[in-house]
C-alpha positions, 0 to 999 in steps of 0.5 A: 183289709185284714188277712183271714186265715182259712181256719174260721172257714173250715167246716162252714157250710155254704148256704148261698151262691148269689150275685154281689149286690150294688151295695156290696160292690160299691163298699169294695169301690168296684164298678160293673166294668162293662159286665153282663153280670155281677160278681159271684158271692158265696155265703156261708152259715155265719154270714161270712161272704167270699168273692173273687178279686183280680188281685190282692189289693182288690182292684176289681172283680174277678171270677170263681174257677174250680175243678170237680174231684174227677177233674172236670173244670167249671166256673161260677156265674151269677146267673139264676 
């Protein structure tokens, strides 16, 4: 797995936030780990997919957390 610098992502629009498919999870070597929901995938306009991992070696899925500009915390789920 190569390292992607952030510049190619700068200016990209997010076009979808969705659940990771079973095929995508299989490509990562991940199992659902008793999860109620699959991991979240963020898709940009050029087709780039971004998803959280629990570590830099890709040893399992993680969760996206964030904070609004007003300081309110949130997390993303794959629920619709």
